[in-house]
C-alpha positions as CSV (number, residue, x, y, z in Angstrom):
1,M,33.6,24.3,-6.9
2,L,29.8,25.3,-5.0
3,K,28.8,29.3,-5.7
4,S,25.6,29.4,-4.3
5,V,22.7,27.4,-2.5
6,E,19.5,28.4,-2.8
7,D,16.6,27.0,-0.2
8,I,13.4,26.5,-2.4
9,S,11.9,24.2,0.7
10,S,13.4,21.9,3.6
11,T,13.5,19.5,1.0
12,K,14.0,21.4,-2.0
13,K,17.3,23.2,-3.4
14,R,18.8,25.2,-6.2
15,L,22.7,24.8,-6.7
16,V,24.7,27.0,-8.8
17,I,28.3,24.6,-9.9
18,E,31.2,26.0,-11.4
19,I,33.8,23.5,-13.0
20,P,36.7,26.1,-13.5
21,A,38.0,26.4,-17.1
22,D,41.4,25.4,-16.5
23,I,40.0,21.8,-15.2
24,I,38.0,21.3,-18.3
25,E,40.9,21.9,-20.6
26,Q,43.6,19.8,-18.1
27,E,41.2,16.9,-18.9
28,I,40.5,17.8,-22.8
29,V,44.0,17.5,-23.3
30,R,44.7,15.0,-21.8
31,G,41.7,13.1,-23.3
32,Y,43.3,14.1,-26.8
33,N,46.5,12.8,-25.8
34,E,45.7,9.3,-24.9
35,A,43.3,9.7,-28.6
36,Q,46.8,10.4,-30.4
37,Q,48.7,7.6,-28.8
38,Q,45.6,4.8,-29.3
39,A,44.4,6.1,-32.9
40,R,45.6,4.3,-36.2
41,I,45.0,6.4,-39.3
42,P,46.2,4.8,-42.4
43,G,49.2,7.0,-43.5
44,F,50.2,8.2,-40.0
45,R,52.6,6.2,-37.5
46,P,51.2,5.5,-34.2
47,G,51.8,8.4,-31.8
48,K,52.5,10.8,-34.9
49,I,48.9,11.6,-36.1
50,P,48.5,15.7,-36.0
51,M,46.4,17.4,-33.3
52,T,44.0,18.7,-35.9
53,I,42.8,15.6,-36.9
54,I,42.7,14.1,-33.6
55,E,40.6,16.9,-32.2
56,K,38.5,16.5,-35.6
57,K,38.1,13.4,-35.5
58,Y,37.6,12.3,-31.8
59,G,37.1,16.4,-30.3
60,K,33.4,15.7,-29.7
61,G,33.2,12.0,-28.0
62,I,36.1,13.4,-26.0
63,E,34.7,16.1,-24.7
64,N,31.4,14.3,-24.2
65,D,33.8,12.3,-21.9
66,V,35.3,15.3,-20.0
67,L,31.4,16.2,-18.8
68,E,30.6,12.5,-18.2
69,K,33.4,12.4,-15.5
70,L,33.6,16.4,-14.4
71,V,29.6,17.1,-13.8
72,P,29.2,13.9,-11.5
73,Q,32.5,14.7,-10.1
74,Y,31.8,18.5,-9.4
75,Y,28.1,17.6,-8.2
76,A,28.9,15.3,-5.7
77,E,31.4,17.8,-4.0
78,A,29.0,20.4,-4.0
79,L,26.5,18.3,-2.0
80,K,29.3,17.4,0.3
81,E,30.1,21.2,1.0
82,A,26.7,22.0,1.6
83,G,26.0,18.9,3.7
84,L,23.5,17.8,1.3
85,V,22.0,14.2,0.8
86,P,19.9,14.1,-2.4
87,V,16.9,11.5,-2.6
88,A,16.2,12.0,-6.6
89,R,18.3,12.6,-9.6
90,P,19.0,16.6,-10.0
91,E,16.8,18.6,-12.7
92,M,19.1,20.8,-14.9
93,D,17.9,24.5,-15.2
94,Q,19.6,24.7,-18.6
95,E,21.5,22.4,-20.9
96,I,24.9,22.1,-20.2
97,V,27.2,23.3,-23.2
98,L,30.8,22.9,-23.3
99,V,33.6,25.8,-24.9
100,R,37.0,25.3,-24.8
101,R,39.1,27.2,-22.2
102,A,35.5,28.6,-20.3
103,P,34.3,27.6,-17.2
104,I,30.9,25.8,-17.1
105,T,28.2,27.0,-15.0
106,M,25.4,24.5,-13.8
107,S,22.3,25.7,-11.9
108,M,20.2,22.6,-11.1
109,T,17.3,22.3,-8.4
110,V,17.4,18.5,-6.3
111,E,15.0,17.4,-3.8
112,V,17.0,16.5,-0.2
113,R,16.8,14.5,2.7
114,P,15.7,17.1,5.2
115,H,17.7,18.6,8.5
116,I,16.4,17.8,11.5
117,E,17.2,19.8,14.8
118,N,17.3,17.5,17.8
119,L,17.1,14.1,16.7
120,S,15.9,12.3,19.8
121,Y,15.5,8.5,20.1
122,E,16.9,7.3,23.5
123,G,14.7,6.0,26.1
124,I,11.4,5.8,24.4
125,T,9.0,4.1,26.5
126,V,7.2,0.8,24.9
127,K,5.4,-2.0,26.1
128,D,7.5,-5.2,27.4
129,V,5.5,-8.2,27.2
130,P,6.3,-11.1,28.6
131,V,6.5,-14.5,26.5
132,E,4.9,-17.7,27.9
133,V,4.5,-21.2,26.4
134,T,2.0,-23.3,27.6
135,A,1.2,-27.0,27.7
136,E,-2.0,-26.3,25.6
137,D,0.6,-24.8,23.0
138,I,3.3,-28.0,23.1
139,D,0.2,-30.5,22.7
140,A,-1.0,-28.2,19.7
141,V,2.5,-28.6,18.2
142,L,2.9,-32.0,18.9
143,K,-0.7,-33.2,17.4
144,N,0.5,-31.3,14.3
145,A,3.4,-33.1,14.2
146,A,1.5,-36.6,14.6
147,E,-0.8,-35.6,11.8
148,E,2.1,-34.6,9.8
149,K,3.5,-38.0,10.0
150,A,0.1,-40.0,9.6
151,N,-0.5,-42.6,6.9
152,Y,-3.2,-43.7,4.9
153,E,-3.9,-47.6,5.6
154,P,-6.5,-50.0,4.4
155,V,-9.8,-50.9,6.1
156,D,-12.4,-52.9,5.6
157,E,-15.3,-50.8,7.4
158,A,-17.7,-48.2,6.2
159,I,-16.6,-44.8,4.9
160,Q,-16.5,-42.3,7.2
161,A,-15.4,-38.4,6.9
162,G,-11.9,-37.4,6.3
163,D,-11.3,-41.0,4.6
164,L,-9.3,-41.3,1.4
165,L,-11.4,-43.4,-1.4
166,T,-10.3,-45.0,-4.8
167,V,-13.6,-44.9,-7.0
168,D,-14.2,-45.7,-10.6
169,Y,-17.1,-43.2,-11.6
170,T,-19.3,-42.6,-14.7
171,V,-21.2,-39.5,-15.3
172,E,-25.1,-39.8,-17.0
173,N,-25.1,-37.7,-20.2
174,E,-21.6,-36.6,-19.7
175,D,-18.7,-37.4,-21.7
176,T,-16.7,-37.9,-18.7
177,S,-15.8,-40.7,-16.8
178,A,-13.1,-41.7,-14.5
179,K,-10.8,-45.0,-13.5
180,D,-9.0,-45.2,-9.8
181,A,-9.5,-41.8,-9.3
182,L,-8.8,-40.3,-5.5
183,I,-11.7,-39.1,-3.6
184,K,-10.8,-37.3,-0.1
185,V,-14.4,-37.6,1.9
186,G,-15.2,-33.4,2.7
187,S,-12.7,-31.8,0.7
188,G,-12.5,-30.9,-2.7
189,P,-14.8,-29.1,-5.7
190,Y,-17.9,-31.3,-4.2
191,P,-21.1,-29.9,-2.7
192,P,-22.2,-31.6,0.8
193,A,-24.4,-33.7,-0.7
194,F,-22.2,-35.4,-2.4
195,F,-20.3,-36.3,0.6
196,D,-23.1,-37.3,2.4
197,A,-24.1,-39.8,-0.1
198,L,-20.7,-41.6,0.1
199,V,-20.2,-41.9,4.1
200,G,-21.8,-45.3,5.4
201,R,-20.9,-47.1,1.9
202,R,-18.2,-49.4,1.8
203,K,-15.0,-51.4,-0.3
204,G,-17.1,-53.1,-3.7
205,D,-20.8,-51.0,-3.4
206,V,-21.7,-49.3,-6.7
207,F,-24.5,-46.5,-6.4
208,D,-25.7,-43.8,-8.0
209,V,-25.3,-40.1,-6.8
210,E,-27.2,-37.4,-8.0
211,V,-26.7,-33.4,-6.6
212,E,-26.5,-30.2,-7.5
213,F,-23.6,-28.3,-7.9
214,P,-24.0,-24.8,-7.3
215,A,-23.0,-22.2,-9.5
216,T,-19.7,-21.0,-7.7
217,T,-18.6,-24.2,-7.4
218,P,-14.7,-24.7,-8.9
219,S,-15.6,-27.5,-11.2
220,S,-16.7,-28.4,-14.8
221,F,-19.8,-29.3,-13.2
222,A,-21.3,-26.2,-11.5
223,G,-24.6,-25.2,-12.1
224,K,-25.6,-28.4,-12.9
225,T,-27.2,-31.4,-11.3
226,P,-25.0,-34.6,-12.3
227,K,-26.0,-38.1,-11.6
228,F,-22.5,-39.9,-11.0
229,T,-22.5,-43.8,-11.0
230,I,-20.1,-45.0,-8.3
231,T,-18.1,-47.7,-7.9
232,V,-15.7,-47.6,-4.4
233,K,-12.6,-49.9,-5.2
234,E,-10.9,-48.7,-1.7
235,I,-11.0,-47.2,1.5
236,K,-8.1,-45.5,3.2
237,R,-8.3,-44.0,6.8
238,K,-5.5,-42.0,8.2
239,N,-3.7,-43.3,11.1
240,V,-2.2,-40.8,13.5
241,L,0.7,-42.4,15.3
242,P,0.7,-41.9,18.9
243,I,2.6,-39.2,20.7
244,D,5.7,-40.9,22.5
245,D,9.4,-41.5,22.4
246,E,8.7,-43.3,19.0
247,L,7.1,-40.1,17.4
248,A,10.3,-37.7,18.8
249,K,12.5,-40.5,17.3
250,D,11.2,-40.2,14.5
251,L,11.3,-36.7,14.0
252,G,15.1,-37.0,15.1
253,F,15.0,-36.5,18.9
254,E,16.3,-38.8,21.2
255,S,12.9,-39.1,23.2
256,L,9.7,-37.3,23.9
257,Q,11.1,-34.6,26.2
258,A,13.9,-33.7,24.0
259,L,10.9,-32.9,21.5
260,K,8.8,-30.9,23.7
261,D,12.1,-28.8,24.8
262,R,12.6,-28.1,21.3
263,I,9.5,-27.5,20.8
264,V,9.0,-24.7,24.0
265,E,12.6,-23.0,22.8
266,S,11.3,-22.4,19.2
267,L,7.8,-21.5,20.4
268,E,9.3,-18.7,22.7
269,A,11.8,-17.5,20.2
270,E,9.0,-17.1,17.3
271,R,7.1,-14.8,20.5
272,R,9.6,-13.0,21.2
273,M,10.2,-11.8,17.8
274,E,6.5,-10.8,17.6
275,V,7.3,-8.8,20.5
276,E,10.0,-7.2,19.1
277,R,8.4,-6.8,15.7
278,V,5.6,-4.9,17.9
279,Q,7.6,-3.2,19.7
280,Q,9.7,-1.7,17.1
281,M,6.7,-0.7,14.9
282,E,5.6,1.2,18.5
283,L,9.0,2.6,18.8
284,V,8.8,3.8,14.8
285,E,5.0,5.3,15.9
286,K,6.4,7.4,18.4
287,L,9.7,8.7,16.3
288,V,7.5,10.4,14.0
289,E,5.2,11.9,16.3
290,A,8.1,13.3,18.5
291,H,9.6,15.0,15.0
292,A,7.9,17.0,12.8
293,F,9.7,17.7,9.3
294,D,8.7,18.1,6.2
295,V,9.3,15.4,3.5
296,P,10.2,15.4,-0.2
297,E,7.7,14.8,-2.4
298,V,9.4,12.4,-4.7
299,L,9.8,10.3,-2.0
300,V,6.1,10.4,-1.5
301,K,5.5,9.7,-4.7
302,G,7.3,6.7,-4.9
303,D,5.8,5.4,-1.8
304,L,2.3,6.0,-3.3
305,E,3.1,4.2,-6.2
306,R,4.4,1.2,-4.7
307,M,1.6,0.9,-2.6
308,Y,-1.0,1.5,-5.8
309,N,0.4,-1.3,-7.4
310,E,0.6,-3.9,-4.6
311,A,-3.0,-3.0,-4.3
312,K,-3.8,-3.4,-7.9
313,A,-2.2,-6.8,-8.0
314,R,-4.2,-8.0,-4.6
315,G,-7.1,-6.8,-5.9
316,T,-7.9,-4.6,-2.6
317,F,-8.3,-1.5,-4.8
318,E,-11.1,-0.4,-7.6
319,G,-10.6,3.2,-7.8
320,T,-8.9,5.9,-9.7
321,R,-5.1,6.4,-9.2
322,E,-6.2,10.1,-7.9
323,E,-8.5,8.2,-5.0
324,F,-6.0,6.0,-4.2
325,D,-3.5,8.4,-3.6
326,A,-6.2,10.8,-1.6
327,A,-7.1,8.2,0.7
328,N,-3.4,6.8,1.3
329,R,-1.2,10.0,1.2
330,E,-0.8,10.8,5.1
331,K,0.2,6.8,5.5
332,A,2.8,7.4,2.6
333,V,3.7,10.7,4.3
334,R,4.4,9.0,7.6
335,G,6.3,5.7,6.0
336,T,8.7,8.2,4.1
337,K,9.3,9.5,7.6
338,A,10.0,6.9,9.6
339,T,12.8,6.0,6.7
340,I,14.2,9.1,7.3
341,L,14.7,9.2,10.6
342,I,16.0,5.6,10.6
343,E,18.5,6.5,8.2
344,L,19.8,9.6,9.9
345,I,19.4,7.1,13.1
346,G,21.5,4.7,11.8
347,E,23.8,7.2,10.6
348,K,24.6,8.6,13.8
349,E,25.2,5.5,15.9
350,K,27.6,4.4,12.7
351,V,25.1,1.7,11.6
352,D,27.5,-0.7,9.5
353,V,26.4,-3.7,7.0
354,S,29.5,-5.9,6.5
355,E,30.0,-8.6,3.9
356,D,29.2,-11.1,6.6
357,D,25.6,-9.6,7.4
358,L,25.0,-9.9,3.1
359,R,26.0,-12.9,3.1
360,S,24.1,-14.3,6.2
361,A,21.0,-12.7,4.8
362,I,21.3,-14.5,1.5
363,M,21.9,-17.7,2.8
364,G,18.8,-17.3,5.1
365,F,16.7,-16.2,2.0
366,A,17.8,-19.5,0.2
367,A,17.0,-21.9,3.2
368,R,13.7,-20.3,3.7
369,F,12.6,-20.1,0.2
370,N,14.4,-23.6,-0.8
371,I,16.7,-21.7,-3.8
372,A,20.1,-21.2,-4.8
373,P,22.2,-18.2,-2.7
374,D,23.1,-17.2,-6.5
375,Q,19.3,-16.8,-7.2
376,V,18.7,-14.3,-4.1
377,V,21.1,-12.4,-5.7
378,K,19.8,-12.3,-9.5
379,Y,16.6,-11.2,-7.9
380,Y,17.2,-8.5,-6.2
381,Q,19.4,-7.5,-9.2
382,Q,16.9,-7.6,-11.3
383,R,14.7,-5.7,-9.2
384,D,16.9,-3.1,-7.7
385,G,20.1,-3.4,-10.2
386,S,22.3,-3.9,-7.3
387,L,22.2,-5.6,-3.8
388,A,21.4,-2.1,-2.3
389,G,17.9,-3.0,-1.6
390,L,18.9,-5.9,0.2
391,R,21.8,-3.7,2.3
392,N,18.9,-1.3,3.0
393,G,16.9,-4.0,5.0
394,I,19.4,-5.1,6.8
395,F,20.6,-1.3,7.9
396,E,17.3,-0.8,8.8
397,K,16.7,-4.8,10.8
398,K,19.9,-3.4,12.9
399,T,18.6,0.0,13.3
400,L,15.7,-0.8,14.6
401,K,17.5,-3.8,17.0
402,L,19.4,-0.7,18.3
403,L,16.7,1.6,19.3
404,L,15.0,-1.2,20.9
405,E,17.8,-1.3,23.1
406,K,18.1,2.0,23.5
407,A,14.6,2.3,24.7
408,N,12.5,1.7,28.1
409,K,10.4,-1.1,28.3
410,E,7.1,-1.1,30.4
411,K,6.0,-4.9,31.9
412,G,2.8,-6.0,30.1
413,V,0.1,-8.8,29.6
414,A,1.8,-12.2,28.6
415,A,1.7,-13.2,24.7
């Protein structure tokens, strides 16, 4: 039972919890009785082993089992009674010692989620940007679709930029040569002068090219001036399909108009999602500004740790950890505040993450990354030990959507 709660700060509490002696003894006796029925010791019939032997042989293990059961149970009950939500494991002020027929008094400190007075989140004003799709937008998508469907066909013409060549080449004074090498004019680890020497040549031409490769070129010739002897064996040029009904049918649509309609639908949905993302960011910023409260230090440190690891992985920070923390602490504090506010609002609004929500998210990730659904589950289990991370992400998205529905939207400039 909860004996007392000491307010060390708004985010750190000291709890004193007592487990009654009779409850402890009851669990120990139950453990001894179960061990007596299950134990197999030569010279004794099952269930008839003297309790003194059971206590001597299994006593320590049974007492540990009792502690493992009762300590978390009474800790959870104390948190519920005190109305506290922990954000980290508690730190025990002293070791827990079990003494038969005596209560256990536990003193511990725990960082908790702060209580926020006057939580206000309805009617926040955000900019409502109308979504528009122009004829130029549609034409750009159609052009890209035609480019993707294009193929390369042989031509009996002079080489142009963008052509795909099949060549043989040797390099003077280098142990380097190639047969049927593919070179796309204007693309690849070659300097511009190399491509310039190809333009205007024709199939069957044999010629030398001597060019300097800058030291930064991603090539074995970096920093050198090799002399190539090149034989052009084939020239292919991209044949872009015309934008018409045939292209639309090739893409699975009945007509060009049907394809255009789908493009408009997709672009509108994509831009609407972007507008909502920006609105949600604006909502969160205004929520954080409107609520002043302290945040648990353990959460800030965890956020800084994540940010630091990501920055190191991207190679975007080269200073010390102390310099990084100093530069990013305010951002981490604001991020932690946002997370706490979203949690509180979601709980107040009874936002729920169903099994159908989880399945839908898993299938969405699987389709997006072209992997099996069980691989998505495996990823989260390896990263978090469970699907808690995925569930939390869904909870946050649903809460932000609810917040946006409750917001006041001001008309803005079209996106």
